DRENTORKOL-3810 file (N, C-alpha, C; in nm, 4 decimals):
REM DRENTORKOL-3810
@n.u->-3.5017; n.v->1.6160; n.w->-5.7506; ca.u->-3.5888; ca.v->1.6932; ca.w->-5.6666; c.u->-3.5106; c.v->1.8077; c.w->-5.6046
@n.u->-3.5706; n.v->1.9243; n.w->-5.6033; ca.u->-3.5027; ca.v->2.0417; ca.w->-5.5509; c.u->-3.5431; c.v->2.0674; c.w->-5.4066
@n.u->-3.4542; n.v->2.1301; n.w->-5.3324; ca.u->-3.4814; ca.v->2.1598; ca.w->-5.1920; c.u->-3.5978; c.v->2.2579; c.w->-5.1789
@n.u->-3.6115; n.v->2.3485; n.w->-5.2727; ca.u->-3.7215; ca.v->2.4447; ca.w->-5.2655; c.u->-3.8564; c.v->2.3740; c.w->-5.2781
@n.u->-3.8628; n.v->2.2694; n.w->-5.3580; ca.u->-3.9855; ca.v->2.1903; ca.w->-5.3704; c.u->-4.0152; c.v->2.1185; c.w->-5.2396
@n.u->-3.9108; n.v->2.0695; n.w->-5.1748; ca.u->-3.9289; ca.v->1.9972; ca.w->-5.0493; c.u->-3.9717; c.v->2.0904; c.w->-4.9368
@n.u->-3.9197; n.v->2.2110; n.w->-4.9355; ca.u->-3.9552; ca.v->2.3058; ca.w->-4.8297; c.u->-4.1026; c.v->2.3446; c.w->-4.8349
@n.u->-4.1634; n.v->2.3323; n.w->-4.9508; ca.u->-4.3045; ca.v->2.3662; ca.w->-4.9655; c.u->-4.3953; c.v->2.2573; c.w->-4.9089
@n.u->-4.3418; n.v->2.1384; n.w->-4.8845; ca.u->-4.4219; ca.v->2.0266; ca.w->-4.8350; c.u->-4.4299; c.v->2.0292; c.w->-4.6825
@n.u->-4.5364; n.v->1.9676; n.w->-4.6288; ca.u->-4.5509; ca.v->1.9582; ca.w->-4.4842; c.u->-4.4751; c.v->1.8349; c.w->-4.4322
@n.u->-4.4760; n.v->1.8189; n.w->-4.3013; ca.u->-4.3965; ca.v->1.7132; ca.w->-4.2383; c.u->-4.4420; c.v->1.5737; c.w->-4.2801
@n.u->-4.5714; n.v->1.5538; n.w->-4.2917; ca.u->-4.6232; ca.v->1.4234; ca.w->-4.3328; c.u->-4.5807; c.v->1.3864; c.w->-4.4733
@n.u->-4.5843; n.v->1.4835; n.w->-4.5633; ca.u->-4.5435; ca.v->1.4579; ca.w->-4.7012; c.u->-4.3936; c.v->1.4291; c.w->-4.7096
@n.u->-4.3155; n.v->1.4967; n.w->-4.6267; ca.u->-4.1710; ca.v->1.4718; ca.w->-4.6255; c.u->-4.1402; c.v->1.3315; c.w->-4.5728
@n.u->-4.2141; n.v->1.2895; n.w->-4.4720; ca.u->-4.1948; ca.v->1.1556; ca.w->-4.4169; c.u->-4.2283; c.v->1.0503; c.w->-4.5218
@n.u->-4.3365; n.v->1.0709; n.w->-4.5948; ca.u->-4.3749; ca.v->0.9775; ca.w->-4.7009; c.u->-4.2704; c.v->0.9765; c.w->-4.8119
@n.u->-4.2214; n.v->1.0936; n.w->-4.8478; ca.u->-4.1182; ca.v->1.1047; ca.w->-4.9522; c.u->-3.9916; c.v->1.0301; c.w->-4.9099
@n.u->-3.9528; n.v->1.0448; n.w->-4.7831; ca.u->-3.8341; ca.v->0.9764; ca.w->-4.7322; c.u->-3.8526; c.v->0.8252; c.w->-4.7377
@n.u->-3.9700; n.v->0.7773; n.w->-4.6982; ca.u->-3.9970; ca.v->0.6332; ca.w->-4.7025; c.u->-3.9901; c.v->0.5811; c.w->-4.8459
@n.u->-4.0451; n.v->0.6570; n.w->-4.9403; ca.u->-4.0403; ca.v->0.6169; ca.w->-5.0811; c.u->-3.8967; c.v->0.6112; c.w->-5.1321
@n.u->-3.8179; n.v->0.7099; n.w->-5.0933; ca.u->-3.6785; ca.v->0.7129; ca.w->-5.1382; c.u->-3.5970; c.v->0.5986; c.w->-5.0776
@n.u->-3.6244; n.v->0.5660; n.w->-4.9522; ca.u->-3.5528; ca.v->0.4543; ca.w->-4.8902; c.u->-3.5889; c.v->0.3226; c.w->-4.9580
@n.u->-3.7152; n.v->0.3057; n.w->-4.9974; ca.u->-3.7552; ca.v->0.1859; ca.w->-5.0724; c.u->-3.6850; c.v->0.1828; c.w->-5.2081
@n.u->-3.6767; n.v->0.2994; n.w->-5.2726; ca.u->-3.6101; ca.v->0.3078; ca.w->-5.4024; c.u->-3.4617; c.v->0.2735; c.w->-5.3881
@n.u->-3.3997; n.v->0.3203; n.w->-5.2801; ca.u->-3.2588; ca.v->0.2905; ca.w->-5.2578; c.u->-3.2385; c.v->0.1403; c.w->-5.2389
@n.u->-3.3270; n.v->0.0765; n.w->-5.1657; ca.u->-3.3180; ca.v->-0.0678; ca.w->-5.1466; c.u->-3.3298; c.v->-0.1401; c.w->-5.2805
@n.u->-3.4239; n.v->-0.0945; n.w->-5.3619; ca.u->-3.4443; ca.v->-0.1547; ca.w->-5.4932; c.u->-3.3199; c.v->-0.1397; c.w->-5.5807
@n.u->-3.2595; n.v->-0.0227; n.w->-5.5775; ca.u->-3.1392; ca.v->0.0019; ca.w->-5.6574; c.u->-3.0247; c.v->-0.0864; c.w->-5.6078
@n.u->-3.0126; n.v->-0.1002; n.w->-5.4757; ca.u->-2.9066; ca.v->-0.1856; ca.w->-5.4207; c.u->-2.9258; c.v->-0.3311; c.w->-5.4624
@n.u->-3.0503; n.v->-0.3763; n.w->-5.4659; ca.u->-3.0769; ca.v->-0.5138; ca.w->-5.5091; c.u->-3.0443; c.v->-0.5310; c.w->-5.6579
@n.u->-3.0726; n.v->-0.4301; n.w->-5.7375; ca.u->-3.0387; ca.v->-0.4360; ca.w->-5.8798; c.u->-2.8878; c.v->-0.4411; c.w->-5.8996
@n.u->-2.8141; n.v->-0.3681; n.w->-5.8162; ca.u->-2.6683; ca.v->-0.3722; ca.w->-5.8238; c.u->-2.6191; c.v->-0.5120; c.w->-5.7867
@n.u->-2.6758; n.v->-0.5685; n.w->-5.6816; ca.u->-2.6313; ca.v->-0.7000; ca.w->-5.6348; c.u->-2.6589; c.v->-0.8090; c.w->-5.7385
@n.u->-2.7684; n.v->-0.7956; n.w->-5.8125; ca.u->-2.8024; ca.v->-0.8969; ca.w->-5.9123; c.u->-2.7537; c.v->-0.8580; c.w->-6.0517
@n.u->-2.6771; n.v->-0.7518; n.w->-6.0597; ca.u->-2.6179; ca.v->-0.7011; ca.w->-6.1840; c.u->-2.7225; c.v->-0.6699; c.w->-6.2901
@n.u->-2.8350; n.v->-0.6120; n.w->-6.2467; ca.u->-2.9404; ca.v->-0.5727; ca.w->-6.3392; c.u->-2.9451; c.v->-0.4222; c.w->-6.3615
@n.u->-2.8687; n.v->-0.3469; n.w->-6.2835; ca.u->-2.8712; ca.v->-0.2013; ca.w->-6.2937; c.u->-2.7843; c.v->-0.1553; c.w->-6.4097
@n.u->-2.8447; n.v->-0.0820; n.w->-6.5027; ca.u->-2.7685; ca.v->-0.0322; ca.w->-6.6169; c.u->-2.7245; c.v->0.1116; c.w->-6.5957
@n.u->-2.8038; n.v->0.1894; n.w->-6.5220; ca.u->-2.7720; ca.v->0.3294; ca.w->-6.4981; c.u->-2.7190; c.v->0.3441; c.w->-6.3555
@n.u->-2.5869; n.v->0.3372; n.w->-6.3406; ca.u->-2.5284; ca.v->0.3387; ca.w->-6.2067; c.u->-2.5359; c.v->0.4753; c.w->-6.1392
@n.u->-2.5644; n.v->0.5802; n.w->-6.2139; ca.u->-2.5765; ca.v->0.7126; ca.w->-6.1524; c.u->-2.7015; c.v->0.7227; c.w->-6.0664
@n.u->-2.7914; n.v->0.6271; n.w->-6.0798; ca.u->-2.9137; ca.v->0.6242; ca.w->-6.0010; c.u->-2.8837; c.v->0.6074; c.w->-5.8521
@n.u->-2.7769; n.v->0.5384; n.w->-5.8203; ca.u->-2.7372; ca.v->0.5176; ca.w->-5.6807; c.u->-2.7084; c.v->0.6521; c.w->-5.6154
@n.u->-2.6265; n.v->0.7321; n.w->-5.6803; ca.u->-2.5862; ca.v->0.8617; ca.w->-5.6277; c.u->-2.7052; c.v->0.9568; c.w->-5.6175
@n.u->-2.7911; n.v->0.9576; n.w->-5.7182; ca.u->-2.9081; ca.v->1.0453; ca.w->-5.7174; c.u->-3.0004; c.v->1.0127; c.w->-5.6012
@n.u->-3.0218; n.v->0.8847; n.w->-5.5778; ca.u->-3.1106; ca.v->0.8425; ca.w->-5.4694; c.u->-3.0529; c.v->0.8812; c.w->-5.3341
@n.u->-2.9243; n.v->0.8598; n.w->-5.3161; ca.u->-2.8590; ca.v->0.8964; ca.w->-5.1892; c.u->-2.8686; c.v->1.0457; c.w->-5.1633
@n.u->-2.8475; n.v->1.1248; n.w->-5.2663; ca.u->-2.8528; ca.v->1.2704; ca.w->-5.2500; c.u->-2.9948; c.v->1.3190; c.w->-5.2216
@n.u->-3.0935; n.v->1.2556; n.w->-5.2850; ca.u->-3.2324; ca.v->1.2924; ca.w->-5.2584; c.u->-3.2705; c.v->1.2606; c.w->-5.1141
@n.u->-3.2236; n.v->1.1474; n.w->-5.0636; ca.u->-3.2496; ca.v->1.1109; ca.w->-4.9242; c.u->-3.1869; c.v->1.2152; c.w->-4.8314
@n.u->-3.0648; n.v->1.2529; n.w->-4.8588; ca.u->-2.9960; ca.v->1.3527; ca.w->-4.7769; c.u->-3.0687; c.v->1.4869; c.w->-4.7829
@n.u->-3.1176; n.v->1.5227; n.w->-4.9005; ca.u->-3.1902; ca.v->1.6480; ca.w->-4.9171; c.u->-3.3176; c.v->1.6500; c.w->-4.8318
@n.u->-3.3921; n.v->1.5394; n.w->-4.8355; ca.u->-3.5161; ca.v->1.5316; ca.w->-4.7581; c.u->-3.4852; c.v->1.5386; c.w->-4.6090
@n.u->-3.3838; n.v->1.4652; n.w->-4.5647; ca.u->-3.3482; ca.v->1.4667; ca.w->-4.4227; c.u->-3.3018; c.v->1.6049; c.w->-4.3782
@n.u->-3.2305; n.v->1.6756; n.w->-4.4646; ca.u->-3.1854; ca.v->1.8102; ca.w->-4.4318; c.u->-3.3029; c.v->1.9049; c.w->-4.4157
@n.u->-3.3983; n.v->1.8985; n.w->-4.5065; ca.u->-3.5151; ca.v->1.9855; ca.w->-4.4986; c.u->-3.5976; c.v->1.9520; c.w->-4.3742
@n.u->-3.6088; n.v->1.8237; n.w->-4.3415; ca.u->-3.6816; ca.v->1.7846; ca.w->-4.2206; c.u->-3.6127; c.v->1.8404; c.w->-4.0958
@n.u->-3.4816; n.v->1.8350; n.w->-4.0944; ca.u->-3.4056; ca.v->1.8867; ca.w->-3.9793; c.u->-3.4176; c.v->2.0382; c.w->-3.9697
@n.u->-3.4161; n.v->2.1075; n.w->-4.0827; ca.u->-3.4339; ca.v->2.2531; ca.w->-4.0828; c.u->-3.5689; c.v->2.2900; c.w->-4.0227
@n.u->-3.6731; n.v->2.2166; n.w->-4.0614; ca.u->-3.8064; ca.v->2.2433; ca.w->-4.0095; c.u->-3.8120; c.v->2.2179; c.w->-3.8593
@n.u->-3.7430; n.v->2.1129; n.w->-3.8151; ca.u->-3.7397; ca.v->2.0798; ca.w->-3.6734; c.u->-3.6700; c.v->2.1904; c.w->-3.5928
@n.u->-3.5605; n.v->2.2415; n.w->-3.6450; ca.u->-3.4871; ca.v->2.3471; ca.w->-3.5763; c.u->-3.5651; c.v->2.4789; c.w->-3.5773
@n.u->-3.6399; n.v->2.5013; n.w->-3.6825; ca.u->-3.7183; ca.v->2.6240; ca.w->-3.6917; c.u->-3.8277; c.v->2.6262; c.w->-3.5849
@n.u->-3.8849; n.v->2.5081; n.w->-3.5546; ca.u->-3.9888; ca.v->2.4995; ca.w->-3.4521; c.u->-3.9326; c.v->2.5257; c.w->-3.3139
@n.u->-3.8100; n.v->2.4810; n.w->-3.2907; ca.u->-3.7492; ca.v->2.4926; ca.w->-3.1567; c.u->-3.6952; c.v->2.6301; c.w->-3.1292
END
């Protein structure tokens, strides 16, 4: 997911996206713990997507203030 795509979304959509990504991260962590994860790069991608969403949310918050 690109930051430009995230900037086009409103605050509610970003919150939903963040919740979905956090659930996905939990799922990936459980797959790692049970040794079912075959694509380990998924961990890094999920973490970066979460950081991207949080950054865009913070930018929007600072823009309002």
